[in-house]
C-alpha positions, 0 to 999 in steps of 0.5 A, spaced: 168 382 098 164 385 104 162 379 109 154 380 107 156 378 100 159 372 101 152 369 103 149 371 096 149 367 089 151 370 083 145 372 081 144 376 088 151 379 087 149 381 080 143 385 083 147 388 088 152 391 083 146 394 079 144 397 086 151 400 086 151 403 079 145 406 080 146 409 087 147 416 085 140 416 082 137 413 088 140 418 092 137 423 087 130 420 088 130 420 095 131 428 095 126 429 089 120 425 092 119 428 099 120 435 095 114 434 091 110 431 096 112 437 101 109 442 096 103 438 094 101 438 102 103 445 103 098 447 097 093 442 100 094 445 107 094 438 109 099 438 116 103 432 117 108 431 123 113 428 119 116 427 112 122 422 111 125 419 106 131 414 105 135 409 100 136 402 103 143 400 105 147 395 101 147 391 107 140 391 108 139 390 100 144 384 101 140 381 107 133 381 102 137 378 096 139 372 101 132 371 103 128 372 096 133 374 091 130 369 086 124 372 085 127 378 082 130 378 075 133 385 076 134 391 080 128 394 077 124 389 080 125 391 087 120 397 089 122 399 096 130 401 095 128 408 095 122 409 100 118 415 103 114 416 109 109 421 111 106 421 118 100 424 119 096 426 126 089 423 124 087 417 121 082 421 116 088 424 113 091 418 110 086 418 105 087 425 103 095 424 103 093 418 098 089 422 094 095 427 093 100 422 092 095 419 086 095 426 083 103 427 083 106 420 082 104 414 077 102 409 082 103 401 081 097 399 083 099 391 083 104 392 088 101 397 092 098 395 099 093 397 104 095 394 110 090 398 114 085 392 112 088 387 116 084 386 123 089 383 128 091 387 134 098 386 133 098 389 126 096 396 128 103 399 128 103 396 120 097 399 118 100 403 113 098 405 106 103 403 102 104 406 094 109 403 089 110 409 085 114 412 079 115 420 077 111 422 071 115 425 066 110 430 066 112 432 073 120 431 072 125 429 067 132 429 066 135 427 059 141 426 062 138 421 067 132 417 064 132 412 070 129 417 074 122 416 071 123 408 071 125 406 078 119 405 082 119 407 090 115 406 096 111 411 099 108 409 106 102 413 109 101 412 117 099 416 123 103 418 129 100 413 133 101 407 128 109 410 127 110 410 135 107 403 136 111 400 130 117 402 133 116 400 140 113 393 137 119 392 133 124 394 139 120 389 144 119 384 139 124 383 134 131 387 136 131 382 142 132 376 138 127 372 143 120 370 142 116 375 146 112 371 152 105 370 151 103 374 157 107 380 155 104 379 148 097 379 150 099 386 154 102 389 147 096 387 144 091 390 149 096 396 148 095 396 140 087 396 141 088 402 146 092 406 141 088 404 135 081 406 139 085 413 140 087 414 133 080 413 131 077 417 137 082 423 135 079 423 128 072 423 131 073 429 135 076 433 130 070 431 125 066 434 131 069 440 132 070 442 125 062 440 124 061 445 130 065 450 127 061 450 121 055 450 125 057 456 129 059 460 122 053 458 119 049 461 125 053 467 126 052 469 118 045 468 118 044 473 124 042 467 129 046 471 134 042 468 141 043 461 139 051 462 139 055 461 145 061 466 146 067 463 144 073 464 140 070 460 134 064 464 135 067 471 136 072 470 130 066 468 126 062 474 128 068 479 127 068 477 119 061 481 119 065 487 121 060 489 126 065 495 129 067 497 122 061 502 121 063 506 128 071 505 126 069 509 120 065 514 123 071 515 128 076 515 123 072 521 119 073 525 125 080 527 123 080 524 116 085 519 120 088 512 117 085 506 120 091 501 122 088 494 123 089 490 129 086 483 131 080 484 136 080 477 139 084 480 145 077 483 147 074 476 148 076 476 155 073 483 156 066 481 153 066 475 158 068 480 164 062 484 161 057 478 162 056 477 155 055 469 154 052 469 147 054 473 140 047 476 141 049 479 148 055 482 144 051 485 139 046 488 144 052 491 147 054 494 141 048 497 139 046 500 146 053 503 147 056 505 140 053 512 140 056 514 147 062 511 145 062 515 139 061 521 143 067 520 148 071 519 142 069 525 139 071 529 145 078 525 146 081 526 139 076 532 136 081 537 138 088 533 136 091 532 130 091 524 130 091 522 123 092 514 125 087 510 129 087 503 131 081 499 129 080 496 136 078 503 138 071 503 137 070 496 141 075 499 146 071 505 147 064 501 147 067 496 153 069 502 157 063 506 157 059 500 158 063 499 165 062 506 167 054 506 165 053 500 169 056 503 175 063 500 175 069 504 178 076 504 178 077 497 179 073 494 174 076 499 169 083 497 171 081 489 170 078 491 163 085 494 161 089 488 164 084 483 160 086 486 154 093 490 155 096 487 161 098 490 168 100 497 167 101 502 173 098 507 169 091 503 169 088 506 175 090 513 173 087 512 166 081 509 169 079 515 174 080 520 168 075 516 164 070 515 169 070 523 170 070 524 163 064 519 161 060 522 167 060 529 164 058 526 157 052 523 160 049 529 163 
């Protein structure tokens, strides 16, 4: 008999024996539960920072039985032998994950608890949402192991800050085996308040950013370009309208070329260099310089057998003719090329040739 069993009465030892006989089932549950959760998170596109699972150790269970084994009729009354923990970045995502858990598993509401409703400062690290669940037979069943659908398990959902705090508080408050002096406890509680505020603020800022992105997308979609500052989000929304598509198709038709699609996002810095501050500025630049950009491209590839072009060629040439028409020289074109493709010893030579070429076209 192991040392920790000596503290148990006959009832506790009987439950511990049940645990041993069911241990392979517990291990199977420990493997299955995170698989189902992970699949659901992926389908719902919910990002989490960690997904953990464990089976309570024999010594841990024995300690629990020694304290309150009389409240359990048998091993199936203990709901946290198998546990999973989902750790999120944002507090708002806890409820999203909870909704997914409800869809996946059968939730035992009587034994589930929302510890987030606690309000004392020291409770911050324990403000998890705890669901006690079973695997529905419709989700998964094994005729050779019917216990899989009868054994309850616990799913904890909390934020990364709550998780870090719980571990730190446990380390400073319990593992030492000493009562924390009041002055240090006050400091810990103040830190808990700061972390709880940070948790709320991270969620609030994310919500504001998402609102901003929706507003930007709506304004761009409706053509209110001058009301939208040029940024990564707004330029990405603008590109969904395929503003350079017609010029690209016109250029491809010169040689009946195939268009190879590439991202135009690298041109964001180039457009800023050209003085664009709003999406309206980009649109005016497109309208003003598309014709000359097309004429330049005709002379570039019209006498070649080029049969593949990049989808960035239209915007690239618009930017090039814009620099030259505005009186920019070799230095300005070099900077343009560097902003898109990085430094190259050939940028200066290429710039000189293009300036001379475009000057001829303008005459």
